[in-house]
N, C-alpha and C positions, 0 to 999 in steps of 0.2 A: 551383503554387498561386497565386492572384491576390494582387496586392500588399496589399489591404485585409485578405485572410485571413493574410497573413504578419504584418501589424500585430496582428491579433486573437491570433494564436498566440504572438507575442512578449509581450503583456501577460499572457496566460495562464501562459506560462512564468515570467514574473517574479513572478507571484502564487504559484505553486508554490514557487519558490526562496525567497521571503520566508517562506511558511508552514512549509516543511520546515526551514529553519534555525531559525526560532523554536521549532519543536517539539523539534529535537535539543538546542537549549540548555536547553529545560525539562526534557527527560529527563536530561540530565547534572545540571542545578542542583537539582532537587527531592530526588532520593535523597540527594545529597551534602550538602544541607542537613539532612535528617533524620539522617544519620550524625554530622555534625560539630557540629551546633548543638543537636540534641535527643538524641543518643547512641541512636538508634534500634537495635534488635536485628534479626536475619535475619527473623524473622516479620513485624515491622513493615515491613521493607523489601520483603518479598515481597508483602504486602498493598498496598503503595503502587504497586509496579510493575504490579499487576493491575488497579488501581483504574480507569484509563482504559479498559481493555478491558471490564470489567464494564459500566461506563456506556454504551459503545458497544453492547454486547450487549442492554442492557435497553431502549434507546430507538431502536436503529437502524431497526426496521421502521417505527415511527411517523414518524421523520424522513424517510424516503423519500418519503412521500406529501407532506410539507410542501415538500420540494425540488422537487417537480414543480409545485406550486401557486405557489410564490414564484419559481421560476426558478432553474436551476442556478448561474448566476453570482452572482445575489443570494444565494443560500444560501451559496456559498463566501465572499462578502464578509461576511455576517453571522457566519459562523463564525470568520473571522479577527478581526473586531471583537470577539467574545466572548473569543477567546483573548488578544487584546491586554489587554482589561479585566482579565481573570482574572490574568495574569501581572503587570501593573501594581500591581493591588490586593494581590497577594501580596508584591510587594517593599515596598509600603507597610506591610502588617501586619509583615513581618519587621523593619522598622525602628522600629516603634512598640510593638507588643504581640505578639511572636512565639509562636505556639502550633502544636503538632504537627498538630492536627486540621485546620488551614487547609490543609495540604499534601494531605490527602486530599480536602478540598472542590475544591481547584484541579485535582487530577488527574481527579476525576470530571467537572468541567466541561470540561476539555481533551479527555476522551474523547468526550463529546457533540459537542463542536464539531469534532473531528477526523473523526468519521464522516460528519458533514454535509459537511465540506469535501472529503473523499475522493470521496463519492458525486457531489457536485455536479461535481467536476473531471471525472470520467469522462463525466457527461452533458453537460458543457459543450463537449466536443469536437465533439458533434453540430452545434454552431453554426458550425463551420468548413466544414460542407457537403461534406466529403470522404467518399466512400462505398466507395472501392476499398479492398480489404484492405491493399495495400502502402501507400497513403497513410496509412490509420489506423495501421499499424504504425509508420510513420515519426513521426507526431505523438505517439503513446503513448511511443515510445522518446525522443523529445526530452524530454517531461515526466518520464520516469523518469530520464534523465540529469541534469535540474536537480535531481531529489529526491536522487539519489546524491551529487552534489557537495556539497548542503547537508548531508547526512548525514555526509559526511567532514570538513567544515569545522565543523559544530555543536559537537562536544565541545571542539575546540580553542578556538573562540570562547567558549564557556561557561567553560572553564578560565580563560582570560584575564580574563574579566570578574569572576569570583569571586576569583581571585588578586589582581587589582589594585584592585578596588572593593569587594569584600565581597558577601554573599549578597543583601542588600536592594537595593543598587544595581545589581548584576548582573542581577537578576530585572527591575527597572524598565527598564534599557536593553534587555535582551533581548526585552521586550515590543514594542519599536519594530519589530523585524522582522515581527511580525503586523500592525502598522500599516502597514508597506509593501505587504504583501501584500493587505490590505483596499483600499489606494488603487489598486493594479493592477487589482483587480476593478472598481472604479468606472470606472477608465479603459477597461477592456474594454467595459463596458455603454455608455459614451458613444461610443465608436468604432463599436459596432454600431448604436447609435442614429442616429449621423451618417451611416453608410452607407445605412440604410433611408430616411432624409429625402433624401439625394441621389438615390436611385433614383426617388422620388416626383417630385422636381422635374425629373428628366430623363424624366418620363412614363412610367416604367417600373415593373413591379412589383417590389417588394423581392425579393432572392433567397431562393428556397425550397429546402429540403433535397429530394434526390432521392427518389423513391418508394422505400419499403423493403419487400424481399420478406418475406413472412410465412410461413415454412415450416409452421407449424401454426396452427390459429385460436386467436385470444385467448380466455382464459377469459372467462365471461359477466360475472363480477363484476371490475371493473377500477378501482373507486373505494375498496374496502375497504383497510383497513391491511395485509392479508396479500396483496394483489393482486401485489405484486412477487415474493413467494414462489411463488405460483400460477402466475405466468407462467414462471418459471424451470423450475418443475415440470412444466408443459405442454410444454416443448421438450426433446426428447430429447438434444440436444448440451449446452445449458446445464445440464440436470439432471445428466447424467453428469459433467460438468466440475466442477460445484459439490460433488458428493459425493466426487470425487476430491481436490479442494481441501481439503475438510473432513478427510478421512483423512490427507492429507499433512501438514496443519498440526497435527494431533493428534500425530503421531509426531516432527514436526519439532520440536514444543514438548518432548517427552520429551528429545530431544538437546540442545536449547538450555538445558534445566534443569541439565545436568551439564557442559556443554562447558568452561566457564571453570574449573571445579573440577578437571576431568580434566587440563586443561593445566597447571594449577598444581601439582597433588598428584602426578599420575601421570608427566607428562612434565617436570616440574620447570622450567617456562617462567618466566623473569623478566618484569619489565614491559616491557622492550625487546622481548622476543619476542613477547609478547601484541600489542604495537603493530604489529609486522611482520606479524602475522596479520591484524589489523584493516585494515591499509592494503592487504594483498593481497586481502581481501574486497571493499573498495571499487573496486579496480582491475578485478576480475572483473566487478563490477556494470556499470562503464562499458563494458567489452568486450561484456557482454551486450546492452546498449542498442544498440551498433553492429550487433551480429548480429541483433537482432530487427527492425531496420529495412531488412534486406537483401531483395532481391526474391526470393531462394532460400526464406527462411522464409515469405514470404507465399504462395509458390506451394505449399508442402507444409506447412501449419501442423500437421496432425495428427502427421506423422512427427517434426517438430522438437519439438513439444509434448511427445510420449511420450519422446523421448531426454532432453529438459531435465527431465522428472519423474523419470526412472530414474537418471540419473547422480549426483544428490545422495546416494542410497542408497549407492552405492559410495564416495563422498567421506567418508561417516560411518564406513563399515566400514574405510576406510584409516587412520582415527585409532587403531583398535585395534591395527593393525600398527605404528603409529609408536612405540608403547611399547617395541618390540623392537629398535630401531636406535639408532644414535648421536644425540647431541643435535642435532648440525647437520642430520643427514638427517631427524630427527623434525620439525624446524623447516620444512624445505623440504616435507615431506609435508603437514603441517597447513596451512601457507600456501598451498600449491597447491590442496589439497582445498578450502578455503575460497573461494579465488578462483574455482574452477569451480563450487562450490556457488552462489555469488552470480550468476555469469553465467547459469546455468541458471534460477534464480528469476526474473530479470528477463525472459528470454525467455518463461517462463510467464505472468507477470503482463502482459506487452505483448499476447501472443497472446489471453489470456482477455479483457482489456479490449476488444480488437478485436472478436471474435466477439460479445461482449455488446452492443457499440455498434451493430453491424450489424443485429443481431436486435431491439433495443429500440425500440418505438413511441416517438416523441418525448414524448408526454404521460406515459410511464411510465419514462422512462429513470432519473430519480432513484430511484424505487421499486425498480427492478430492481437497481441498482448498490448500493443500501443493503442489499437483501435478500442479495445475493451476499456482502457483506462480513460480514453478521451470520453467515451460514452458515459462513464460514471461521473467525470468531471462535469458534464453538460448540466447535471442537475444541482450542483453544489452552489454555484453563484446566485441563481435565482432564488434557491432556497434560503440562503443567507440574507438576501434582500427581503424576502418575504417575511421571515422570522423577525427581522428587525423593524419592518413597518408594523406587523401586528403587535410586537412587544411595546412598540412607542405609542401607537394610537389607542390600544385596547389593553386590557389587563395582561400581565406576564403569563398567567396561566393559560391564556388562550393559544399561543403558539405551541405550548406543550401538548393541548388537546388536539390540535390540528395535526401536529407531528405524530402523535400516537396513532391516530386513525390512518393516516397516509402511510406509515410505515407497516402497519397491520395489513392493509389492502395491498401492499406489494407481493404478499404471499400469493394472491390469485395467479400471478404470472407463473409461479413456480408449480402451483398444483396441476396446471394444464401440461406440465412437462412430462414426457414418458420417462419412465425409470432409467437412470444412467448408470446403475451399478455394473460392474464388470460382466457379470453372468447375463444380464438383460441386454447390454451392448452387444456381446458376442453372439446372442441368439439372433438379434436383428440384423447384424452386418456380416454374418459369416459368408454368405453368398457375394459380398461385395469386396472381400479382402483381395488385395492385389497378389497375384501369383509370385512365388519366390522360386527362381530357378538357379 
């Protein structure tokens, strides 16, 4: 990668670190504020945890079109500025006139900003002008690593802020991480602008992205709010991967709804054991980023994607077995399962981001990314409700069994997908490449 592209990637990574860290601080601080300051019950906390997903689901499709019009990095920067403003105002309100409903408003705004940021980030990768699968995998893995590190540090930073400074000041200072992310976005735009100006001064054309192969013709309507969804549906690979993701997320939400309760009530884990499991999951995510950046994964994306989609089902099933062994062995099983689960999820996310970036036309990258995120979110809310009902009415092991079977069957969508490695895609689409004159 050329030097100016390395600098652009560095600023993009800095933006992701700041945004992800601020988001994790928010996710830690807001529910804790509801519990300790307003004495909120389980129903209120559940609604609070779902507020950002509901907001993202409601406006994600519309935001995708705006991202493409405004520009992906500008959209990211605006999203971080919105998150900065919301968290800062929340801190101010908690110090002057604390009200529970403000927490819901804050999470709704955070949800809208976060889907704009996430879709903008995956579209912004196209500015780095790397079109090979291996190169895109490496870039997406770097960004995922930055996000994972922030997710590991976020709760600790949030806890330190709340413990030492209180909820109001903690929220105010936590908002600064979003400010840093926004500044990194501005720096990215400036560096890209400087590069284009230098190219003109050197009597060269500004660097242009390589022509993108289109395996299927674009839908006739590409400007409507549903054009991103239509594009995904018109492409057999993206359509089947999106349906697989929707189904997997639905049953993963079933599992997540009872996982913590199962660990505490059935396995009798204490806080230290839960912390070990959380750290193991973070370590697995980091290993997943390393694996996703390898040449072997880029050479056989379908095979690795199928494996990464199937293994989490066995990880969930292993939790049922953990109830039948000694405490130490149970902890090893759960921690190892969560590490493998996280590793596989990062591999899937990186590969999906890469194939979507390769296939997305530049003028629709934001719409397609937002549409894919909305399709994934559709399954999470009913899955969480289903998991809660099954875990309440029946044994806690039942949602785990249902989730395991449902996640494993999500692989069936991928098995029917044509190979999407670079060589296979080139062989299928060579006659459809646009001419370059």
